C-alpha positions in Angstrom: -26.8 -12.8 20.5 -28.6 -15.9 21.7 -31.6 -14.9 23.8 -34.0 -17.0 25.9 -37.4 -15.6 26.6 -39.0 -17.4 29.5 -41.6 -16.8 32.2 -40.6 -14.5 35.0 -39.7 -16.2 38.4 -39.3 -14.4 41.7 -35.6 -15.1 41.5 -35.5 -12.6 38.6 -36.6 -9.7 40.7 -33.2 -8.6 41.9 -32.0 -8.1 38.3 -35.4 -6.9 36.9 -36.1 -4.2 39.5 -33.0 -2.0 38.6 -33.9 -2.1 34.9 -37.5 -1.1 35.5 -36.5 1.5 38.1 -34.1 3.1 35.6 -36.5 3.0 32.8 -39.4 4.6 34.7 -37.2 7.1 36.5 -36.2 8.6 33.1 -39.8 9.5 32.5 -39.6 9.6 28.7 -41.4 6.4 27.6 -43.8 5.3 30.2 -46.6 7.1 32.0 -45.7 5.3 35.3 -44.6 7.5 38.2 -40.9 8.3 38.0 -40.5 7.6 41.8 -42.3 4.3 42.1 -41.1 2.0 44.8 -40.0 -1.6 44.2 -43.3 -2.8 45.6 -45.4 -0.5 43.4 -43.4 -1.5 40.3 -43.7 -5.2 41.2 -47.4 -4.9 41.5 -47.8 -3.2 38.1 -45.3 -5.3 36.2 -45.6 -8.7 37.9 -48.8 -9.0 40.0 -51.5 -7.4 37.9 -50.6 -8.8 34.5 -51.7 -12.3 33.4 -48.0 -13.2 32.8 -44.6 -11.6 32.8 -41.6 -12.7 30.7 -37.9 -12.0 30.9 -35.3 -12.3 28.1 -31.8 -13.4 29.2 -28.6 -13.8 27.3 -26.5 -17.0 27.3 -24.5 -15.5 30.1 -27.7 -14.9 32.1 -27.8 -11.1 31.7 -31.3 -9.6 31.6 -31.7 -8.1 28.1 -35.5 -7.4 28.2 -38.9 -8.0 29.7 -42.5 -7.8 28.9 -45.9 -8.3 30.5 -49.2 -9.4 29.0 -52.7 -8.8 30.2 -56.2 -8.2 28.9 -56.6 -4.7 27.7 -60.1 -4.5 29.3 -62.4 -6.6 31.3 -65.5 -8.4 30.1 -66.4 -7.8 26.5 -63.0 -6.1 25.8 -61.0 -9.0 27.2 -60.3 -10.5 23.8 -57.6 -7.8 23.2 -54.2 -8.2 24.9 -52.1 -5.3 26.2 -48.3 -5.5 26.7 -45.5 -3.4 28.0 -41.9 -3.9 27.0 -38.6 -2.8 28.5 -35.1 -3.3 27.0 -32.1 -2.0 29.0 -30.3 0.8 27.2 -27.1 -1.3 26.9 -29.0 -3.8 24.7 -31.0 -1.3 22.6 -30.8 -1.7 18.8 -30.0 -5.4 19.0 -33.4 -6.8 18.0 -34.5 -7.7 21.5 -37.7 -5.6 21.4 -38.6 -7.2 18.1 -38.1 -10.7 19.6 -40.1 -9.7 22.7 -43.0 -8.4 20.6 -43.1 -11.4 18.3 -43.0 -13.7 21.4 -45.8 -11.7 23.1 -48.0 -12.0 20.0 -47.5 -15.8 20.0 -48.2 -15.9 23.7 -51.3 -13.8 23.2 -52.6 -16.1 20.5 -51.9 -19.1 22.8 -53.9 -17.4 25.5 -56.8 -16.9 23.2 -56.5 -13.2 22.5 -57.7 -12.0 19.1 -55.9 -8.6 19.0 -53.3 -6.6 20.7 -53.5 -2.9 21.6 -50.9 -0.5 23.0 -52.9 2.2 24.8 -50.2 4.9 25.3 -47.2 4.9 23.0 -45.4 8.2 23.5 -45.1 9.9 20.1 -41.5 11.0 20.8 -40.5 7.4 21.3 -40.0 7.1 17.6 -38.0 3.9 17.7 -40.9 2.1 19.4 -43.5 3.6 17.1 -41.5 2.6 14.0 -40.9 -0.9 15.4 -44.5 -1.5 16.3 -45.6 -0.3 12.8 -43.0 -2.6 11.2 -44.5 -5.5 13.2 -48.0 -4.7 11.8 -49.5 -2.4 14.4 -51.4 0.6 13.2 -51.9 4.0 14.9 -55.7 4.0 15.4 -55.8 7.1 17.6 -53.7 10.1 18.7 -54.2 11.8 22.0 -52.8 15.3 21.8 -50.6 16.6 24.6 -51.2 13.4 26.6 -47.7 12.9 28.0 -45.5 15.3 30.0 -42.1 14.6 28.5 -39.2 15.7 30.6 -37.4 17.3 27.7 -40.1 18.0 25.1 -43.0 19.1 27.3 -46.5 18.0 26.4 -46.4 15.5 23.5 -48.9 13.2 21.9 -49.5 9.5 22.7 -50.7 7.0 20.2 -53.1 4.1 20.5 -51.7 1.3 18.4 -53.6 -1.9 17.4 -53.1 -5.2 15.6 -55.4 -8.1 14.9 -53.8 -11.3 15.8 -56.6 -13.5 14.4 -59.6 -13.1 12.2 -62.3 -11.4 14.2 -65.2 -13.8 15.0 -68.0 -13.8 12.5 -71.2 -12.0 13.5 -74.4 -14.1 13.4 
């Protein structure tokens, strides 16, 4: 499938909102409230991040999205943080891989030296395996950090990857 990853525009919101609403309402991969409004979701996914991207197929179907932002302010701002969503209908087609690779290129372009995922739900085994395949390491485990709707309290991972050599210390 041909996929174009491009910056989000306000015209994308009518097709992006239902995808995000469905994903967050399931409550099994993101620690966002399951009943967020469109406005709350838009603030978190579009307004707060440095940039948001959408992936569209050749027939203009939304097949994925991600945001990128600094993981922390100030002296932690050299590390990027991203969130990714692929609609269930397009899972297993390599879209998340393309989004993650694109986000790493974008992070480098923006001057980030590393990327960190702060809260990867341990039961989201496809995501964990994909991030590891793409070079991310589990650098921390937070036990019973996520209230999974089917599995109860499960762990969340902190995953990290250097995108560039760290600066040399004087």
